[in-house]
C-alpha positions, 0 to 999 in steps of 0.5 A: 620676594628675594631672588638671587642671581650670579654676578655675571655681567653685573660686576660694576653694579657689584663694585658700586654696592660693595664700595658704598656699604664697605665704608661703614664699620657695621657692614665692613668685610675685610677681604674687599679692602677700602675704596672702589679702586682697591675693591676692583683690584681685590676682586681682580686678584681672585682665583675664582672669578667674580662673574662665577664666584659672586651671587647677588640678591634682589628685592624687585629691582633693588640690589640688597645683598652680595656674597662671594667666594674665592679659594686656593686649593694649594693651601686648602682655604676658601675665603668668604666675601660677605654676606654683605646685606642692606635689608631690614631682614638681614639674616633672611637675606644672608642665609639665602645667599649662603645657601646659594653660594655653598655649591660654589665652594670646592667640596674638598677645601676644609677651611672657610674663613670670614673677616669683618669689622667688630662693629659688624654684629650681623656677621658675628650672629651669622657666624655663630648660627653657621658654626664658624669659630672666632679665629683671631682679632686683628688691628688694621692700621693705615699710614697716609702719605702726608704723615710719613717722613722718609729717613735715610738712616738704615742699619741693615742691608736690605736688598730686593729678593734674589733666588739664591735666598729662596730656601732660607726665605721658605724656611723663615716664612714657614716658621713666622707664618705657618698655615698662612694664605700664601706660601713662600713659592706663591710670594715669589711667584707674585713678584711684579711691578706691583709686588715687591719682596725685600730681604734683610741680609747679614754676611749672606745670611737671611735675617728677615723679609718684607713682602708688600704690594701697591694697588691703584690708590693704596699700598699694603704690607702683606708679610714682614718678619725677622729671625728670632735671633736677629730681633732688637737690632732695628732690622724690622724697622729697616725692612718696613722703611724700605717697603714704605719707600717703594710703595710711596714712590708710586705717585698714586699711593695715597695710603698704606695699610697692614693687618696685625694681631690686635694684641701684638703690642711690640709690632703695633708700637713699631708701626705707630712710630712710623705714623700708622693709626688704627683704621678697624678692629677686625675679627676672623672666623673659621669653619673647618669641614671634616 
């Protein structure tokens, strides 16, 4: 008999369960991140607190599954953290968790997203059964600290974000990443000691930007891009290097990760020149409620 309860005060048990299973490709859910420290940080950033947004499935006293939701009304999107299941009847537990978690999703939000490793065939089958369409295939790349060699060479002027460039930044962000998970305003508001927004400037004109963050043990390239008219000039490389240098300046940062469309050969070539290697190939699924 499977019984399902809210996470409530079982947060540590949830984290340990996720950390153990998420390290394997056959279970991996991309939204969680890698390692206990980063998983805790990812859950801490949820707008719906895990105590309210996560459910846990037990068979007797044994935790056999977890499923959670996070949502952002501003961009009309829901992220499904799971299902993450360790049970012989995977789909039975997953479907029970899904049915229980649906009432926790704000009804007015139409886009529901899942993100998993290609090895996670259970999620592929779950997505098909519940009418989630394949949205994208992405490569997750990582750069280990010991594989990175800083370079003093820069051909572009890279600065930390200044408010006077907001309108240009918003326009470029909307052009490069339409309908993405953070608006330009949200990016600017997130800036703090752990989030940095770099701009590439030429004669007071914005040519590109890089938004990145550091978590307890990892850094992450959230967004990086250049204006179409400025490509081929090394601006993307300078922005990437500036962010990497800042992230590795934190002594606890062991590696840096990023996600890119699997078929974006030009971007992957740039990242590989910096020492990034492929960690996972991921699939994104989406269901739009009409």
